[in-house]
MARROLO-197303 format. One record per residue (C-alpha): x, y, z; residue in one letter. Coordinates in steps of 0.5 Angstrom, whole numbers, plus 500, padded with zeros to 3 digits. Example, Ala and Ser with C-alpha at 12.3 -4.5 7.8 and 13.67 -1.06 7.14 Angstrom:
<atoms>
525491516a/527498514s/
</atoms>
This chain:
<atoms>
706755561m/704762560s/702764553i/698770549r/691768546s/694772539a/700768539a/697763533g/694769530v/701772530d/703767525r/698768520t/700776520q/707779518c/711775523d/718778523v/721773529r/725770524d/728776521g/736777524h/738785524g/735791521r/736789514d/733782515g/727785519v/725790513l/726784508a/721780511m/716786512i/717787504r/716780502s/709780506f/707787504v/708784496a/704778498a/698782501h/697788496p/689788498d/690788506d/688795508p/693795514w/699791515i/699788521i/705784524g/709783530s/716780533g/721785532w/727785537s/729792540m/736790539a/736790532d/735798532f/739803534e/737805542r/732800541g/727804537v/726803529p/723809525r/717810521r/722812515e/724805514d/717803514l/715808509d/720806504a/716799504i/709801505v/707809505a/700809503e/697803507r/698804515p/703799518a/702797526f/708792528l/709791536p/715788538n/716781541r/715783548d/709787546g/711793550h/713797544s/710798537t/713800530w/708804526v/709808519n/707815518s/700813515r/698810521a/701816525l/697821521e/690817521l/691817529a/692824529g/699823532i/704829531d/709833535r/703837539e/700830542t/701829549p/704822552d/698818555p/699817562a/701809561d/705810555g/710814551r/711817544i/718816542e/720823539r/726827535d/729833539p/723837535d/718833538g/716829532s/714822533p/719817530t/715812529g/715808536t/710808541l/711805548h/706801552e/699805552g/701810547a/700804542a/693804543d/692811540l/693807533v/691800535e/684803536r/683804529l/685797527i/679793525p/678787530p/680780527p/674776525t/672770529r/674765524e/681768524l/681767532l/679760531l/684759526d/689762530g/688758536l/688751532r/695754529i/697755536g/695749540q/698745534a/705748535y/705748542l/703740542h/709739537s/713741543l/710737548g/706742551i/699739554t/697745558a/698753559w/695759562q/694764557d/696771560a/691776557i/684774555v/679778554e/671777553p/672775545e/678771547g/674767552q/669766547s/674763542i/676758548y/669756550r/667754543a/673750542a/672746548a/665746546e/666743539q/671738542g/678740539w/681744545l/686738547t/690742552a/688744559r/687752559v/687757564e/685764562a/688770566a/682775565m/685782563w/684787568w/682794565d/687799568r/682804566e/677802570r/677800578g/673795582d/667796578d/670790574q/670785579i/663783579d/664782572e/670778572l/667773578v/661772573e/666771567r/669766571s/663762574r/661761567t/667759564s/668752565t/667748559v/671741558g/679743559r/678750559f/677755565r/678762567a/680763574n/686768574s/686775573v/692779569k/694785573l/699789569m/703793574q/709796570d/712796563g/719794561v/726796563l/729797556e/724803555t/724805562f/717804563t/719798568g/717801575a/724801579m/725803587l/730808585e/731812578p/734809572y/741811570v/742816564l/746815558a/752819561d/752815567g/748820572t/742818575v/736821572g/729822575t/725817572n/723811576r/718808571g/710807571i/706803576s/700802571f/695800577i/695805582d/699802588p/695805593e/689802591r/692795588l/692792595p/684793596g/683790589w/687784590v/684783597t/677783593r/679778588l/683773593d/676773597a/672771591a/677766589g/680769583l/688768582q/692774582p/697774576h/701779576f/706782571h/712785574a/719787571i/722792576g/723792583d/718797585r/713793581a/715787584v/714790591r/708793590e/705786588c/708783594l/705788598d/698787595a/698780597v/700781604a/694785604a/690780602a/693775607r/692780612a/685781611a/683774608n/688769611g/691763607p/687762601s/688757595d/688762590t/696761588r/698768586p/704769582h/708774579i/711773572a/717775569h/721778576i/727781572q/729785578v/728783585i/730788591h/734783595p/730785601d/724782597d/727775595v/724772602a/717775602r/715770596f/716764600a/713768607a/707770603l/706763599d/707767592v/709763586v/715766582a/713765575n/720766571a/721766563q/728763563p/730765556l/731772558w/737771563a/743771558c/748776555n/745779549e/745786546a/738787549q/741786556m/748789555e/746795551v/739797553l/738794560t/745794564v/748801563p/741804565f/740800572l/748800574g/752795577p/749793583e/741793580r/744789574a/746784579g/739783582w/736780575q/733774574y/735771581p/732764580f/737761585g/736766590s/729765590l/729757591l/734758596r/730762600a/724757600g/720760594a/716756589r/718757582l/714756576a/717757569m/714758562g/715762556s/710768555d/710766548w/709769543s/714774546v/720768546s/720761544t/715756547p/720750547n/721748554p/728745552l/731751550d/728755556e/731750561m/738750557e/738757559v/736756566a/741751567v/747755563t/745762564r/747762557m/744764550v/743757547p/748756541a/742756535p/740763538f/746766537v/744769531e/737771533q/740774539f/744780537a/750781540g/750775544a/756772548r/757765550r/758767557e/754765563p/750771566f/750771573l/752764574p/750764581e/743764579q/743758575a/739752577l/740744576t/737740571l/732737576d/730744579q/728747572s/724741570i/720741576r/719748575a/716747568f/712741570t/710741577l/711748578g/707750572s/701745574a/701748581y/700755578v/694752574n/691748580h/693742576l/698739580d/693734583a/692731576d/698733572t/705736572g/709729574s/709722573i/705718579a/700713580v/693715579g/695722575k/693723568l/697721563a/699728560d/706725557l/711727552a/716723550v/723726549i/728723544d/734722549r/736722556d/737729558l/742727564f/746723560a/753725559p/753725552d/746728551a/748734548g/745741549p/738741553i/735745547g/738739542g/732735545g/726733541r/719731543v/718725539s/711724542g/705727546r/699724549s/693728553s/690723558a/693718554g/690720547s/696721542p/695728540c/701728535s/705722533r/711720530t/715714529r/718714536r/712715540s/708710544a/703706540e/698707546a/698710553c/693709559p/688715561r/691715568r/698713570v/697705572a/701701577a/703697572t/710701572r/713700579p/711707583p/717710586r/713713592g/713720590r/711725584d/717724579q/717730576a/725730577a/726723574a/723723568w/728724563p/732718565r/726714562r/725719556r/717720558v/715726561v/709729565s/708735560a/
</atoms>
């Protein structure tokens, strides 16, 4: 399970994830602005690209709501940010401002900024925002942890952790209220080089406190397809159907990435890659191949997250290099962001290479699944439903503009058994927790969630319709409902007949799950 440390903080700010369509999003912003007249900045997040023409909202819409105070709202995937004219003015962004190397300023034909900043261009404004207080970060972690626990989640990997976030987790662990098992992916600063490796090693060495540790490093290799910043082997298709010249951005120099990953692997740190485009995926696989050649086999368990487009030649390399495919299945469905902002710019052949979960498993790859919350819902049951059906869950049809209830590349669908294993034992493996959690087996920790139905039963209804009615971490209930068990052992004991193997796939039939 991969989340972002700011996800809980997002819920205390102008969170517009529940806004539907442009008008719904603007209404939520208007309400927040009215309720917070003294906030010097309007900070929010969560808008969907599909709600705006060409996926890019304009500054004028924000100006009509809040003109005197700067506004800064990243979208739900964090790769594009919507700002008003006041924020652009404070940052000195105008038609003469060049695009940074790792981003792009969305512009009108005359070069004037429209109010959407992609990738590193958002840093031009973000660096002006006062950092959140330590109290807010602690509250955000409490809120986020409680929410994830309510969904039956007992452990996660936080995908972007900088030193301040690491300090917050340590404090929670030292004070005894971090009840989840957390692996921190320390952020690789793409503006620096291997001079940061010794710092990362030291941060990892001093990180283990209670249920918290930091043994992973997040390497953001590219952007996203919708803004043409995802790194592709061949250029994007233009709006008129011709092939352009833009192949996206490799944020980390692919010539130097193999050497850096080799050093991280040798130091015992796990490479956690973000790769959306097929070129980014290949660059990450090439980096692991270099590490394997130099260091031999290791137990760092590198994983490539998101894997939206994988060239067919690279599918078998995941198993060959022992790289975990880390997937977020909720995105593998027919909705406007896919059909309007992605497929036309890939072309038909590459559009068919998206989210190839089935092909990866058939090629012997190890699959882990998570949500990338707060990019999308952290509810594993909703995510599993898409992995199995490759369709937008019925409750999400209104939220996903232009959603069609037709399977997206159905040959890549998983079985329910495979999906459950990816969300439980697969994710536990990535976090080096598989010896203790991720499945129900004698001697393992009783990190369990109770589901209100047998998901395999013919009359169970949609997978996403299931609800968590209780949860325990090492046998200690962190949230109780009327239907939760009164007590659990710290470790699974042999009082229940052992099945002779880990039961990651069988748990729904018993309604008790390894969370």
